[in-house]
C-alpha positions in Angstrom: 153.5 116.8 147.9 153.5 117.1 144.1 153.9 113.3 143.5 150.7 112.3 145.3 148.8 115.2 143.6 150.0 114.2 140.2 149.2 110.5 140.8 145.7 111.5 142.0 145.1 113.6 138.9 146.3 110.9 136.6 144.1 108.3 138.2 141.1 110.7 138.2 141.6 111.4 134.5 141.8 107.7 133.6 138.6 106.9 135.5 136.8 109.8 133.9 137.9 108.7 130.4 136.9 105.1 131.1 133.4 106.2 132.4 132.9 108.5 129.4 134.0 105.9 126.8 131.4 103.4 128.0 128.5 105.8 128.6 125.6 105.2 126.3 127.5 103.0 123.8 126.0 99.6 124.0 127.1 98.1 120.7 126.2 94.5 121.5 123.4 92.7 119.7 119.9 93.4 121.0 118.0 91.1 118.6 120.3 88.1 118.4 122.2 89.3 115.3 125.6 90.6 114.4 126.4 94.3 114.9 128.6 96.8 113.2 129.0 100.5 113.9 129.5 103.1 111.1 129.7 106.8 111.9 128.0 106.5 115.4 125.1 104.4 113.9 124.8 100.8 114.9 123.5 98.3 112.4 122.4 94.8 113.6 121.7 92.2 111.0 119.6 89.2 112.0 119.9 86.5 109.3 117.4 83.6 108.9 117.0 81.3 106.0 113.8 83.0 104.9 114.5 86.7 105.9 117.1 89.2 106.7 116.2 91.9 109.2 118.3 95.1 109.8 117.9 97.1 113.0 119.3 100.6 113.1 120.1 102.6 116.2 122.3 105.5 117.3 123.6 105.8 120.8 121.2 103.1 122.0 118.1 104.8 120.5 116.2 103.6 117.5 116.7 105.4 114.2 113.6 105.5 112.0 114.1 103.8 108.6 111.2 105.3 106.8 112.5 106.5 103.4 115.8 104.6 103.9 117.4 102.4 101.2 119.5 99.3 101.8 121.0 96.6 99.6 123.2 93.6 100.5 125.4 91.2 98.7 125.4 87.8 100.4 128.5 85.7 99.8 128.3 82.0 100.6 131.2 80.1 99.2 131.3 80.8 95.5 127.6 82.0 95.5 126.6 85.6 95.5 123.0 86.8 96.1 121.9 90.4 96.0 118.9 91.6 98.0 117.1 94.9 98.5 115.8 95.8 102.0 112.5 97.6 102.5 111.6 99.7 105.5 109.5 97.7 107.9 108.5 100.1 110.6 110.3 101.9 113.4 114.0 101.1 113.1 113.7 97.9 111.0 114.3 97.0 107.4 113.7 93.6 106.0 114.4 91.4 102.9 112.4 88.3 102.2 113.5 85.3 100.3 115.6 82.1 100.6 119.1 82.8 101.9 122.1 80.8 102.9 123.1 81.7 106.4 125.5 80.4 109.0 129.2 80.2 109.6 131.3 81.4 106.7 128.6 83.5 105.1 129.5 87.2 104.6 127.1 90.0 104.0 128.2 93.3 102.5 125.6 96.0 103.2 125.1 99.5 101.8 122.6 101.7 103.6 121.4 105.2 102.9 119.3 106.7 105.7 117.3 109.9 105.1 119.5 112.9 105.5 122.7 110.8 106.0 125.5 109.8 103.6 125.8 106.2 102.3 127.2 103.7 104.9 128.9 100.4 104.2 129.2 97.5 106.6 130.4 93.9 106.4 129.0 91.2 108.6 130.4 87.7 109.1 127.5 85.5 110.1 127.9 83.0 113.0 
């Protein structure tokens, strides 16, 4: 009698853990970019040759970027470009300019949201 009960409890705890781990944590890209999560905050970087856009969310909900600061270093081969992002409404920050994007380009990002400590994330562009 104990073996079936123990097996049932083990199976139930595994199912509960799996259901909890996936609840509300959609970390995939929503805007066609590359995502990274730092301290329960998801950063999605959308890189185009004339702009970089950073989307910020937490647990699937937008986080306002008003008053936030962000800077990125873009590494393309031996070239390094540093850019500053500006809040662009809602959960977006943007940087305008001419950027090398594509496979092999790496972006090192430093973000400080209002009331939060500095976060660092690295993105490998596709």
